[in-house]
Each structure stands twice: as structure tokens, then as C-alpha cells.
N, C-alpha and C positions, 0 to 999 in steps of 0.2 A: 243719502239720497244712494238709490242704486237704478239698474237696468235689468229689463230680462230680452234677452235677443233670442228667446225659444221657445215659443207656445204655440199650443193648437186648439181651434176651435170647432163649433159644428159641420164647418165646412170641410174637415178631413172627420179624427178620431176624437173631439174634445166633446165636453157638454154645456159651454158657454159659449155664445154668439161674441163673435167680434167686438160689437159695442159693448156687450156684457165685461168681455178681458180689460178693454179701454177704461170703462169704469172702475172695475177691482183694481186696476195697476194706477190709477188716478188716487183712489182712496187709500190705496197702501204708501203713498208717496212716493212712488216710484217716477224715474225723470224721464225714461221711453222703453219704447219696447217693442218688438217684430211680431208680427205674424207669420208662422211659418209652418202652415198646414202640408200635410203629405202630398206632394205631387197634383197641387193645387194654388192657384193663386185668386179663385172664386172670393172669397173671405177681406180680399183686403181693401180694395175699395169701402168697403163698411169701416173696418178699422182706420182706416183714414179717416173719413168722413168724421168719426167719433171720436179722434182724434181734434177734430177743428173744434168740437163743440165742447168738448172739455179742457182745451187748448191745453193738448197734451202731447208728444211727439212719437210718432209711431212712424216706423222704417216698414219697407213693402220687404216680404220676405217668402222662404220657400223650403221645403226639405224636399230633396228626393232621395229616392235609394237607387246606387247607382253599382256597377260594378267592375273591377278588373281583374281578367282572367279568372280566377274562382273566388276571390274575394268581396263579398255584400259586405258593403257599408252607406252610409250617408253623407249626402252632402246639402249644406246650406247655402242659401241665395239670398242677397240682402242690396236692396237701394235701385233695384232694378225697376224698370215699366214696366207695369203688373199688365199694360194693353199692346204690349209689343206681340205682331202678331207674329213672329217666327215661335215664340216663347210661346203663345195661345195653340197654335199649330200641333206643336207637339203636345202639350197637354192634352190637348182632345184626344190624340192620337193615345196617348196613355190611358184616359181614362175611358175610352170604349175597350181596352182590353181589359182594363179592371172591370168593366160590367159582364163582360163574356167568361172572366175568370171566374168571379162571385157565383155565375149561374151555375159553373163546373162544379165548381166545391158545392154547392148547395143540392145538385145532382148526385153525388158522391154521397156526401150525406144521406141524403132520401136511399142512395141502393144500401145504407146499410140498417135500414128500418127507423129512422130518424125524421120524424113526422117536422119539418120546418119548409118554408117556402119564400119566396123570393120577396112578397110583399111583408111579410114578417119582418124581414132584414130590412127592406128599405124603411119603413115606419120608424124603427131606430136611427138612422139616420138623418129623417126629415127633409133635409134639403143638403147639398153639397153634394160629397161623393159617397160612396157608399165601400165596404171593405171588410176585412176578416175580421175588426173589432164589434161592427154590427151583427156579424155572425155570429159571433162568441158572447155576444149580448141575448142573443135570444137562445143560446145553448145554456148560458146561466139561467136564463127565466124559466125556460123548462126544466129546470133541476139538472141537465145530463153534465154539467159542470156546475165543480164549486166554485170557479171565479172567470176572470177573464184569462189569467194566467194559464189556469186549468183548461181552459176550452182549447185555447194554442198549444198545448201540450199535448193533450190526448188526438187533437181534432184537424186544427191549422196550420200547425208551424212545417217548417221543413221536415221530411220524413214521415209524417202524421199521415192518416189515415184518409183524409177530405184536402189534401194539400194538391194546390194545383200551382206551378208558377206562373208568374207576370211578366210583362213588359220591363224592362231595366235599361234604362239609360247607359250606356259604357262611361266612367269617371267624366274622360275627356269631351265626350258626349255634352255634359251636364255640365260640366266648366265653359263650353263655348257657348252654349245657349247663356246661361248666366251672363256672360261675356257681352255677347249679341245684343242683349237688352239693356247694358248700361250697369250692370251689376256686379258684385263681386262675388266668388265660390269661396265655402271656408267648410273643411274638414269636422263633420258633428261627432260628439263624443269619442275621443279615439280610445278610451280606456276600451271599450264594447267592442274594439277590434282588435286588439292587443293588451293584454293585461301588463305587459312589460312594454314600457314604452318605446327602449329601444330597439325593440321587435317593428316599429312602426316605420324605422330608419329608410327600409328598401321601398315602400310604398309612397313615405312623402318624396323621395327621389323622384320618383316618376310623375306624382300629383305635381309637383313646382314647376316641372318640365313641361306642364301640359297648362298652366298657368293658375294654380293655384294660390289665393290671396291671403287665407288664414286657415288656422285651429282654434278649436271651439276647447279653453282650458279649463273656464268655471262650469260647472257640473255638479249637481247632486250626487254622484258615487266617485267622482274625483278626488281623491285625497291631497290633504295639501302635499304629498309629494308626488303625485300623478299632476297636479298643478304647477310646480316648479320645473318638475324635465318637461313638460310641453310647452311651458314659457318660455324653457332654455332653447326648444327646438325651433320655435317661432323667431328667436332671435340670431338663430343659425341660419335659417333660410328668410329671413324675412319676411315673415307674414306677421298680420296681425292677429290678436287672440280677442275671442268673443266669449260668451256664456249667456247660461238661461236656465231654467227650470223643468225645463222641457215639459211644462203643465199640459193637464188634460182633462183638469175638470175632477168631477167626483167618481170619474170610472176609476179615478187610480184613488183609493180613499188617503188620508193622511198627506198628499202633495199640496204644493201651494206654488203660488207667485216665486221670484226671487226678491231678496234682500231681507232674509230671515235665515235661520241657521241651514235650512238647505243648501241655499246656495246663495253668495253674496256677489255681485257682479260691479266693480267700481266705475265710478263715471268717467276715468280716463279711457277705458275701453270705447266708448263712445266714440269721443273724439278721434281716436285712433281709426274706427270703423268708417267715420264718415270722411276722413282724409281719404281713405284708401276708396270708396265709391266714388269722390270727387276725380281721382288719378282714374278709375277704370270709366268713367263718363268723357271724360277729356282723349284716354285712346281711344274710345269708341268713335269719338267726333272726327279722330284723325285717322280712323280708319276707313272714314266713309260715310255720310248719313247721319243727320241731323239726331241726338238725343233728345228726347221729350223729357223737359224736368217738370217733373210734376210732384216733389216731395216725397218718393219714391226712395 
């Protein structure tokens, strides 16, 4: 048995609903999953309800885009109370900014003579948040790009003609937000930040001082050498290791949930993650204010 602690649903930029993802994970024989949609927890309740239906373990999760100085990267949160008022208030601000950004990017594309509307983009997201992947889908549908990656490269990535920056949390701000909701903060797919793992050390020094709890070691593009180095750094800093597939559904052909050749996340990871979550909840309680225990 394995687990998958990095999955996206239709509530951000995936193609399957939280219910469908839990059903797929159960069918595949996984032990547990975490739904880690980008900057939103809107799908967590559905995922947990599906977990109860299928008698399958689901952890609350999220993936934040964050920044430290000039370095952009992602942080994963696990085990938090997804109804926490402070968390929801900040997510609301992020989503409002995202909507404004979407409109600005669409206007930029229109300024270059590209016939695209917000309604077309919103139709791709159906529910939950709307963002660049949905704009990219419309561009591919209109045959203005060969693929999602091509749409990002030509129109939507940083430095491209329609790119508009968005509100990004500072790394410590995101860590504090996750801790405030009783969860743990984990550095996502570190190889995407620096291909040389040792180059991560200065950043890790800062993040650990800010309260980082873990680092994602098991990830599809992490080689066995990368994984060993990351696990060694985790031991050095007293961090837990996590892992997952970063599965988005058929928007990324040829990908699947963890448990196969793409990435295998061993069961002992779950035990260590849950211990760290328990510790985070105890610290939150000691800091004042009860932590809601909702299997999150």
C-alpha cells in the first residue's frame, strides 16, 4: 500500500472532483490521500465526505504559491482545520485578487487580437477557482496553442505577453497561516526550486527558522539521488518527509495517482506526518484557543 499527499481537483486546476479522486484512490488500493488544491480549501469538505463514504482516510490539504525575496516556490499545508476563520479570510483575499488578475490577462489577450472572453474561461473551471490553466485550455481549444504548456510559454508565464502578477503570500506568512489553523507546512517539490539540492540549504535555513515542518521528498521528477539528499536534509533539520503525484487528471496526459512507477510514497510517511500534525495541534492549543478536531 502507498499514499498520495499531493493531488488537485476541479476546485483548482484538476479535471476530477474530490469525490472522484477519493474513489480512484480507493480503487487503486492507496491507504490515504490529501487534496492540495491551489490557494483554496473549497474541495476539502467533499473529499472528507467521500472518505467517510468509502471508509478511506483523507487529510485536509492546500498548496500555496509563496515568495521569499525573489524566490517563488510552493508550500503544502496538511491537517489543518479547513473551516478556520483566519485561513478562510486570507484565502478570500487571494481569490478576489485572482479574479481581478484573470480579467487583466484576458484584456491583454484581447488587446493582441485574441478573441477570448471571461465566460469562456469560467466555463472551463465550472466551479471553484478560475486561473491561468483555464485560460490556457481556451487558447488550446481555439488552436492558438498546441498544449497547456505551450499556452503558458507563449502567453501566460512570467515574462510572456499576457502575464499579470498576482498576490503571493510571503513564506513565513503562509507558514504562520497554516500553523494558526492547526496544520503543518511542507516545502513542495524542492527540485523545481533548485536542481542542486545543496543550493536549497540557505532557503531551508530560513524556512526552518520560520517554522517549516517538512519537505516533499517523493515526487515524480525527483530521482532516487534527489530523494536521498532531501531525506538527508530532512534528518538534519528535524523535518518530516512527504510525497505525492501532483496529479491533475487528464489535463496532463500520461499521469496518474501515486503508487506506481511515477512515484511511490511509503506508508511510514503517513505515520510521521500525522505525528507532526498532532504536535502542531498541541502547540496551537498551548498558544491559546481550542483547535477543532475534525479529522482534518
